[in-house]
KETI-932991 format. One record per residue (C-alpha): z, x, y negated; residue in three letters. Coordinates in pm, whole numbers, plus 50000, padded with zeros to 5 digits. Layout:
<pts>
ZXYALA
...
</pts>
This chain:
<pts>
627915223745960UNK
626595223446313UNK
623015221546433UNK
622085198446724UNK
618765190246890UNK
617055161246713UNK
617445126446855UNK
614715118347103UNK
614625154047233UNK
612195181247149UNK
609605167947394UNK
607465137147395UNK
603935146147310UNK
601465129947548UNK
598915126347275UNK
595675112647406UNK
593485107247702UNK
596225099847958UNK
595935070048190UNK
598815047148270UNK
599535064848601UNK
600645100048510UNK
600985128548758UNK
603915152848753UNK
601525180548647UNK
600425160148347UNK
604005153948238UNK
604935190448274UNK
601855201048083UNK
602605177047799UNK
606245187147781UNK
605345223847788UNK
603155218747484UNK
606145204747295UNK
608985227047416UNK
606895258747402UNK
604875251247087UNK
604795281946871UNK
603955288246510UNK
601595314546377UNK
604275341046410UNK
604885332746777UNK
608295316346722UNK
609235283746888UNK
609005254446647UNK
610905221946623UNK
609025189746713UNK
610295155646816UNK
607085135846769UNK
607045104346985UNK
604875102947296UNK
602225076447355UNK
600695065847683UNK
597505053147525UNK
594675072647372UNK
594415077746997UNK
590965064746904UNK
588905068846590UNK
590105076746237UNK
588165109446231UNK
587405106245862UNK
590965096245777UNK
592355125145982UNK
590155150145802UNK
590945136645456UNK
594685133245510UNK
594915167445678UNK
593225182645377UNK
595855166545154UNK
598755177645373UNK
597585213745367UNK
597015213144989UNK
599865232744825UNK
599945207544540UNK
600675178444775UNK
604355177944876UNK
604775140644937UNK
601985120845103UNK
602385083545167UNK
600135065245411UNK
600025029945269UNK
598654999045440UNK
599614964645567UNK
601564960745888UNK
599494966146201UNK
597044990146034UNK
598085019846251UNK
599985039945993UNK
602585053146237UNK
600045063446497UNK
597925081446239UNK
600975099146094UNK
601915112446438UNK
598355124346497UNK
598325141746159UNK
601665158146233UNK
600295171846558UNK
597275185046374UNK
599255204346111UNK
602425213746302UNK
601475250346331UNK
601315252545951UNK
605095247845940UNK
607185276746073UNK
610195254546131UNK
608315225946287UNK
607825188546243UNK
610585162546249UNK
609935125546298UNK
612385102146121UNK
612115065846239UNK
613365042045969UNK
612445008046105UNK
616005000646220UNK
617575013645898UNK
618524983945682UNK
620105000745381UNK
619015028645147UNK
622595041745169UNK
621895051645531UNK
618695070645453UNK
620265105045413UNK
622345100945727UNK
619255090545924UNK
617335121145805UNK
620285143245895UNK
620505127646238UNK
616785134146303UNK
617205170246189UNK
620215174646416UNK
622465181746120UNK
626125170846155UNK
627445159445823UNK
630935172345757UNK
633465152845561UNK
633265177745278UNK
630465176245026UNK
627835150044949UNK
625555141945247UNK
622475147045028UNK
623665181444927UNK
624355191245289UNK
620865180645405UNK
619345197445099UNK
621195229645179UNK
619895229045535UNK
616295223745423UNK
616385248345135UNK
614995277645334UNK
612945257745584UNK
609175254945614UNK
609075220545769UNK
607265186945771UNK
609345155345761UNK
607555124345893UNK
609375093545761UNK
608105062145931UNK
608435026245796UNK
609885034045455UNK
609095000245296UNK
612594985345331UNK
614255016045177UNK
612325018544852UNK
615515018144646UNK
616425051444802UNK
613045067844753UNK
614415090844481UNK
616265109344760UNK
612975124644866UNK
612345138144518UNK
615735155344521UNK
615285169844869UNK
611835183444790UNK
613015198144461UNK
615555219744645UNK
613325228544943UNK
610045243044814UNK
608525248145162UNK
609255213145290UNK
606735184845280UNK
607105147745350UNK
604595125345527UNK
605645088945475UNK
604335056245618UNK
605005024745419UNK
603584990745346UNK
604304997644983UNK
603915029144776UNK
607125046744678UNK
606215049244309UNK
607515084544271UNK
606095109544023UNK
605175135244286UNK
603765110144534UNK
600205112844668UNK
598935080244820UNK
596405075645100UNK
595505038845150UNK
594685029445506UNK
592245001445586UNK
590754988545909UNK
588785008846161UNK
585045012046111UNK
583474979046222UNK
579794972746299UNK
578004945746103UNK
575754936346395UNK
574464948646728UNK
571374961346547UNK
573504987046366UNK
572825022346490UNK
575465034146742UNK
577455001846700UNK
579335008847022UNK
580675041346875UNK
582335024046579UNK
586085029746589UNK
587014992946611UNK
584674986746905UNK
585845018247082UNK
589515008447045UNK
588954972947167UNK
586854984747463UNK
589465010447566UNK
592304985147554UNK
590104959247728UNK
589514982848022UNK
593274986948056UNK
593524949548111UNK
590264944448302UNK
588904975648470UNK
585444959648508UNK
585104950548140UNK
581484955148024UNK
581024962447656UNK
577274957447683UNK
577664922347828UNK
580264911947570UNK
578704930247272UNK
578164901147032UNK
581634886547078UNK
583334920647062UNK
581614927246729UNK
582804893246607UNK
586384900846714UNK
586184933646523UNK
584854915146220UNK
587504887846229UNK
590294913346255UNK
588574936346002UNK
589244965146236UNK
593044961846220UNK
594244982246521UNK
597234960646615UNK
595174928746596UNK
592474944446814UNK
595034955047074UNK
596664920647076UNK
593254904247113UNK
592294927247400UNK
595524918847584UNK
594234883247632UNK
591284894547842UNK
593324890148157UNK
592874852548115UNK
590224845947849UNK
586654856047771UNK
585764873647447UNK
584134841347326UNK
587414822747384UNK
589304849947198UNK
586974846346899UNK
587534808846895UNK
591314812546907UNK
591484838946635UNK
589484816746400UNK
591864787546434UNK
595304801146518UNK
597084832146387UNK
599834827746650UNK
597274835646917UNK
597494872646830UNK
600714879847016UNK
601854897847330UNK
604734896147575UNK
604524932747678UNK
608064946447707UNK
607304980947568UNK
605814968047243UNK
608304969046952UNK
609524934946845UNK
607964938246501UNK
604534944046660UNK
604584916646923UNK
602654892546699UNK
600644893946380UNK
602804865746245UNK
605924887146285UNK
604184915846107UNK
603104894145816UNK
606364874545797UNK
608224906945736UNK
605914915545444UNK
606254880145308UNK
610044883345296UNK
609804913945074UNK
607984894144800UNK
609614877544502UNK
609174839844468UNK
606474845144202UNK
604644870144421UNK
604804846144717UNK
603394817644509UNK
600534838444369UNK
599684854244705UNK
599534820044871UNK
597214807344596UNK
594954837644626UNK
594314828444990UNK
591714802644878UNK
589364830944780UNK
586774844145023UNK
584964876944990UNK
587364889344725UNK
587804880844358UNK
588044895844012UNK
591174896743800UNK
590014871943538UNK
589144846143803UNK
592484851143981UNK
594214844043650UNK
592374810643618UNK
592744798743976UNK
596084813544084UNK
597744820943747UNK
597994856843868UNK
599164881543605UNK
598164917943616UNK
601724929643700UNK
601844906044000UNK
598404917144121UNK
599494953344087UNK
602684946244282UNK
600684930044564UNK
598374960244573UNK
601384983544590UNK
602714963344882UNK
599384965745070UNK
598784928145057UNK
595824932344825UNK
593254959944815UNK
591574969644488UNK
588054982544542UNK
586065006344325UNK
583924977844190UNK
586994960644045UNK
587274933344309UNK
590474925544494UNK
590324919444870UNK
592754903045115UNK
592624911445484UNK
591214882245683UNK
594334877645896UNK
596684880945599UNK
594574854445430UNK
595114830845723UNK
598874836245700UNK
598984830945323UNK
596774799845345UNK
599234784445591UNK
601984790545335UNK
599904773345066UNK
599194743845296UNK
602944737745329UNK
602764722844978UNK
599934696744995UNK
599804688044625UNK
599594724144513UNK
597114731544793UNK
594834703744666UNK
595224714544303UNK
594374751144375UNK
591284741944576UNK
590154719844287UNK
590684748144042UNK
588784771844268UNK
585884747544310UNK
585544739943940UNK
585784776843849UNK
582814785144066UNK
580714754343988UNK
581164763343618UNK
580224798743713UNK
576924786343859UNK
576234762443572UNK
576554790643320UNK
574094812243512UNK
571234787843568UNK
569434793243239UNK
569654831443238UNK
568814831643609UNK
565474815343532UNK
564974834843211UNK
565514869843083UNK
568494880743295UNK
567324870543640UNK
568174901343843UNK
571654904843696UNK
572424868143758UNK
571244870744118UNK
573564900444173UNK
576504881644021UNK
575924850744235UNK
575454871844547UNK
578794888844482UNK
580574855044470UNK
578564837344740UNK
581484833944984UNK
583604818044712UNK
580714795744613UNK
580404783144971UNK
584084773644973UNK
583794756944632UNK
580664737544730UNK
582174725545057UNK
585344713644883UNK
583384695944608UNK
581284678644875UNK
584374667945072UNK
585914653844754UNK
582614637044655UNK
582934654944322UNK
579584644644174UNK
580014663043844UNK
580864696144011UNK
577954693744254UNK
575484684443983UNK
576384713443756UNK
576144738444044UNK
573034725044219UNK
570164739944021UNK
571544775244003UNK
572484775244371UNK
569044762344471UNK
567384788644253UNK
569464816044412UNK
568474804844761UNK
564804804644661UNK
565004839144503UNK
566694853844809UNK
564734835645078UNK
567944819645214UNK
566204787245305UNK
568204778245615UNK
571534781645440UNK
570224762545140UNK
569074733345351UNK
572424731545529UNK
574534732145212UNK
572434706545028UNK
572334683345330UNK
576154684145340UNK
576434675244971UNK
573744648244978UNK
575294631245283UNK
578714631245120UNK
577504616544789UNK
575424590044963UNK
578664577145114UNK
580434576144776UNK
580694543744573UNK
577644538744347UNK
578034550443989UNK
575974565943715UNK
577594599943775UNK
576944598044148UNK
573294587944104UNK
572634615643848UNK
574094641644081UNK
572294627444384UNK
568944628444202UNK
569434665244119UNK
570604674044469UNK
567664656144630UNK
565174673744403UNK
566584707544499UNK
566744698044866UNK
563084687244866UNK
561964722044756UNK
563974737545040UNK
562824712845307UNK
559234720545209UNK
559744756445328UNK
560164744445685UNK
557074722445686UNK
559144690545687UNK
556804673845443UNK
557724637645517UNK
561434644845471UNK
560874665045155UNK
558634637945009UNK
561214610945078UNK
563894631644905UNK
561794638044594UNK
560664601544576UNK
564284589844600UNK
565234614044321UNK
562414601344099UNK
563444565144169UNK
567064572844076UNK
566034587943742UNK
563844557443675UNK
566694533843765UNK
569014552843530UNK
566314552443261UNK
566904589543228UNK
564684620243233UNK
565524649043468UNK
567334677743298UNK
565104705843169UNK
564854737643372UNK
562964754343653UNK
562004729343924UNK
564364701743813UNK
561684674643776UNK
561024657444114UNK
557404651244009UNK
556664688444058UNK
557604689844427UNK
555994655644481UNK
552724669144340UNK
552734699644562UNK
553794679444868UNK
550904655444816UNK
548454684644802UNK
549914699845118UNK
549674666345295UNK
546004663845200UNK
546274637344928UNK
544854659944656UNK
544034631344420UNK
547644619444413UNK
548814655344385UNK
546724659644069UNK
548004627043920UNK
551644636543979UNK
551084671943858UNK
549464660143537UNK
552314635843474UNK
554854663643530UNK
552854686743299UNK
552714660943020UNK
556414653143050UNK
557364690043037UNK
554954696842751UNK
556404668242544UNK
559894682942583UNK
558814719042535UNK
560204725342883UNK
558244756742976UNK
560064760843306UNK
558964727243447UNK
555574732343284UNK
555164762943505UNK
556114743843821UNK
553704715643736UNK
550964741143667UNK
551554757544004UNK
551014724344180UNK
547834717143982UNK
546444751644062UNK
547084745044432UNK
545184712144403UNK
542214728844234UNK
542124755544504UNK
542144728944777UNK
539144712744613UNK
537344745944585UNK
537214742544205UNK
537784779144119UNK
536934775543750UNK
539544748143703UNK
542054767643909UNK
541504798343690UNK
541864778043368UNK
545114762643490UNK
546394796443608UNK
545884811443261UNK
547734782543095UNK
550534784243349UNK
550764821843317UNK
551304817342944UNK
554094791943005UNK
555814814243262UNK
555624844243031UNK
557144825042741UNK
559884811842970UNK
560594847743085UNK
560704835543444UNK
559724868343603UNK
560374856143959UNK
558024826443923UNK
555394849343770UNK
554814862644123UNK
553674827944237UNK
551014826843967UNK
549924862344051UNK
549454851344412UNK
547334821744304UNK
545244843344069UNK
544804867644359UNK
543434839544574UNK
541054828644298UNK
539774864344260UNK
539404868544637UNK
537374836744669UNK
535204848544381UNK
534584880944570UNK
536494903444330UNK
538684920144589UNK
539924947744359UNK
541284922544108UNK
542704901544391UNK
544574931444529UNK
546064938944189UNK
547444903644157UNK
548794902844512UNK
550444936844468UNK
551994925644139UNK
553424895144316UNK
554794916744595UNK
556434941244352UNK
558194913044169UNK
559564896644482UNK
560604930044628UNK
562664936744314UNK
564504903944382UNK
564864911344755UNK
562984878444805UNK
561734883645159UNK
559834850745166UNK
557834860044856UNK
557254894744996UNK
555894879745319UNK
553454857845126UNK
552124887344928UNK
551884909045242UNK
549794882445412UNK
547514880245110UNK
547084918045099UNK
546294916745471UNK
543484892045397UNK
542014917045152UNK
542224944645413UNK
540504921745663UNK
537724914045416UNK
537234951345364UNK
537214958145737UNK
540384979045728UNK
541774962046037UNK
544524986946112UNK
545984981745764UNK
545514944245791UNK
547384942846120UNK
550254963545983UNK
550634940845679UNK
550364908945886UNK
552994921346132UNK
555424928445847UNK
554814893645711UNK
555194878046056UNK
558584894646112UNK
559914880045786UNK
558684844845856UNK
560154845446206UNK
563474855246050UNK
563634830145764UNK
562084800745950UNK
559254793645702UNK
556914776545945UNK
554064772245699UNK
554044809545631UNK
554284816646003UNK
551174795746073UNK
549184812545796UNK
550114847145922UNK
549244839546285UNK
545924824746176UNK
545214855645966UNK
546004878246261UNK
543604858246477UNK
540774860246223UNK
541394897446173UNK
541354904446548UNK
538164884246590UNK
536384903946319UNK
537664936346470UNK
536014926446799UNK
539254920846991UNK
538544887247155UNK
541684885647367UNK
543914894047071UNK
542164868346852UNK
542544841547119UNK
546244849447152UNK
547024846446780UNK
544854816046713UNK
546514797446999UNK
549924806146861UNK
548854795046514UNK
547574762046650UNK
550754756346848UNK
552984762646545UNK
550764742146310UNK
550874712946551UNK
554674714146551UNK
554754710246173UNK
552834677146198UNK
550944688245885UNK
547404675545932UNK
545714697345662UNK
547284729345790UNK
546484720546149UNK
542884713346045UNK
542704747445878UNK
543804764546200UNK
541404742946401UNK
538604754646170UNK
539424791146246UNK
539724783246616UNK
536424764246612UNK
534594793146444UNK
536024816046709UNK
534804792346980UNK
531294790246835UNK
530924828246814UNK
532734838947131UNK
532134808947362UNK
528784797047231UNK
527764784247574UNK
530594758947567UNK
530604728047341UNK
534254727647237UNK
533864751646942UNK
531154730846779UNK
533144699246856UNK
536214713146677UNK
534194723246370UNK
532484689146360UNK
535904672546382UNK
537344693446097UNK
534284688745877UNK
534374650745903UNK
538134645845890UNK
539204626745575UNK
542174650245512UNK
540154682045551UNK
540444705345251UNK
537184709045063UNK
537204746845059UNK
537734747445438UNK
534824723345486UNK
532604746545284UNK
533644775345507UNK
533004754945823UNK
529574742145723UNK
527564774345795UNK
528914774746150UNK
527994738846238UNK
525244741146502UNK
521994723946410UNK
520354697446627UNK
523494690646828UNK
524294655146934UNK
527974647546858UNK
527954622747145UNK
527924652547383UNK
531184665747240UNK
534314662647458UNK
536174644347181UNK
535214623446882UNK
535944625946511UNK
537874593146533UNK
540594608746748UNK
543904618846596UNK
544774655346542UNK
547434653246815UNK
544834641447066UNK
542454669746979UNK
545144696247014UNK
546324681647345UNK
542754681347474UNK
542294718047381UNK
545514728047554UNK
544604708747864UNK
540954719347898UNK
540404754147756UNK
540644786647949UNK
544264796547951UNK
544694834347955UNK
547494830647701UNK
549014798247827UNK
552264796148019UNK
552724774748326UNK
554744749948122UNK
551874744047882UNK
553274763447589UNK
551824793947427UNK
552814828247550UNK
554434845547252UNK
554664879947409UNK
553554906947170UNK
549894915247246UNK
548464950447245UNK
547704966446911UNK
544244972746774UNK
542685006646837UNK
542925031546551UNK
539995035946317UNK
537185059146419UNK
536925092646242UNK
534055095845994UNK
532295126845851UNK
532725114045494UNK
535165124845225UNK
535575087945135UNK
535145070445473UNK
533545036245507UNK
535995008745588UNK
535574988745907UNK
534224959845701UNK
531704982545527UNK
530554995845865UNK
530104959945982UNK
527994952045675UNK
525984984145726UNK
525144974746085UNK
523934940545970UNK
521784957145701UNK
520304979045975UNK
519584947446175UNK
517464935045883UNK
519784908045745UNK
519744900045374UNK
522904897845166UNK
523084859645186UNK
522584860545562UNK
525304887045597UNK
527644865445390UNK
527054835845621UNK
527434857645929UNK
530764872045815UNK
531964839945653UNK
532604855545310UNK
531274850344959UNK
527884864744859UNK
529564884244577UNK
531864900544832UNK
528864913445029UNK
527264926644710UNK
530474945344637UNK
530494960244989UNK
526834970944958UNK
527524988544627UNK
530495006644786UNK
528305017345082UNK
525635031144846UNK
528225050744652UNK
529935065844957UNK
526635075245125UNK
525065087644801UNK
521995065144830UNK
520325038544618UNK
518535015644865UNK
519054997545194UNK
516505019345374UNK
518185051245250UNK
521605037545352UNK
520485030545710UNK
518755064445741UNK
521755083445604UNK
524185064345829UNK
522105072746136UNK
522085109446040UNK
525875109146018UNK
526225090646348UNK
527845060546184UNK
525335036346338UNK
522985038546633UNK
519255044146562UNK
</pts>
């Protein structure tokens, strides 16, 4: 038996960091490292690891974990498993370099890609080892004899087509105790002594906002390959599209390299577009790329050929899933048995995650979906099965989602949201009224709970448009009524009151035409949104009538969920009228209904309304408790919209108390959420609150900035009552800060006499209306429309915050100054200091209330707090003590 140098020579180790143009010194250095590599004892070791002209990038975690396994005495056979194109070979070579000095007799690379039969496996290993097989004796025995005394690492690359011969490795390792095998394969070997390391895509950023996104492995690999094609490639300029390419390829190294190769003729945006619609796009004509890696289709086609007909059928069916799936669902939709799923996992076509969900790589999914589409009837049938599975899934979760298992149901729907989107879209395309109807209420509820208003509007618009084009039928009209009711709630979030009202009215008319009541459940009765919409639009009387009708209908059916929604609308109406006693009575009744219904999420809405009632009554401590309770509930649901509402309400309390730094912080948090989710009504309220807070803090410029922004946004909504509310705040600001000019009084006069003005706002405006002023001197009249008034203000007022184009400058203004330091253990709030200064000026409590535009009871509460903190019992003592402490000027 003779010993020859291994095929491929003992050199070839240009590992990383070398450019395409290589100097002679570089080559000699690289070759020296291979020919002269020595083990720990100083002896020359064997190594035929292939050379690469490109840099090895990323995989730091994988290298550490796999190296730890390779150096573990218990691990003799380690298989790197993953789909084609995942970088198994490159990682194996890197690992071999890392551990080569642990093996006295070196590292031998055995390429198996060209080996078509398991019968040739032993001969191929012998050839790589440089062992000549004599005619005498079994080849396996000869190779085993050679390895018996060796301390060596065998790297066997592309083993997947030789699985029938895998037992050879067991026999070789049994007779060679110091030999280890590192194997790459698309499928595990299923040997008793095998250790498996599953390889997935490179680390991919979720967005540009992710910390150190540019250092993620997938981005780094793409950028490096991009610079090889285009030396002037700028990662910063192409960031968003590069991240999307990484996401679409799920960090698959080969796919990233193929995508980057197109940069010589396409932009990153073009590459994204092509990947989304055409798997064949990911291909290259480079001559030095192995044939099997010249396109993703070639990679996947090879894996496809290794599947049985049953595995092919199931895998193609599974391609309809998005975002993964669970075993029981795969059995319903794709008739996938556990053995088949396990086989697909073993072959790296599926990935089983720790949470029990199976995942398919995005590009593999494209390939498999094309296979399914080759059979149109089956394709249609599987999509139907998928759609009905997930509409049933939603139907079964509506009641618990609005009852005692809300958080769990939200988590379950969130987990399947990508599948639900596919199911909903298919049902809409097929005009499947029954499927859409059974899914609508749960899907709408999920969107409300999670603050996903934009997505909700888009999905419901798609379904409504499709059903409106379907032939009339009872089933269609029932579904359409439910869809329109849900859509009206979502449209309301964006201030599109006319559109939302039309939807809810159409839904109500459809139920009347069908002589059918809406189904029971949270928010399913169109009278509830109609009531609230009427109140928002300023028609409080109609809002009360509709709300009472909805209440009576729900009460007659013992439908506590719709009772709660009707109660919420009636409370809003009572608050608009300034009838706090009626609002409180309704809130208590509604609270009882919500509690019995176990609708914990909706409980936050009632807490917010009770907080407002308490605030208007001057009980700020109770108000804060209710607002905080509402915030805690919505935070538990990750309902950012509900959190923003509660934050704004808590900011109002802080403003009332004069804690302006806290108020600003809370308002800014609320503002960020509303800007993200697009809730324009909430945005207007928050900007108005910031303006009022800044005005009371004495920051005129800041107040002017925010009130202008609030007015601009309110005007865009075309909601007259909300615009009037902002005009009221702007008018009060004008009266106090620009008293020499008539526009402030004119605005307040306009708001006070407008027929759609909310009663509680009129009561707040009244103390600021100047006495003995002739309205005929005002620059505009009360008969003008709201649009005309706003346009006049924009055209005629000082414009420190106006852009040349007439819009409002939305640049972030400077922050308020921090609070002053006080020599008290329990410092006075800014609001309490303001009250104290007015006491020192000789104002009585009622006069202070009018000056600060708050309730008399609120001022009494502040005065009591001031007495307690200063340790006094009278106004005179309070002023004297404050002067001693330097809190006010003598």
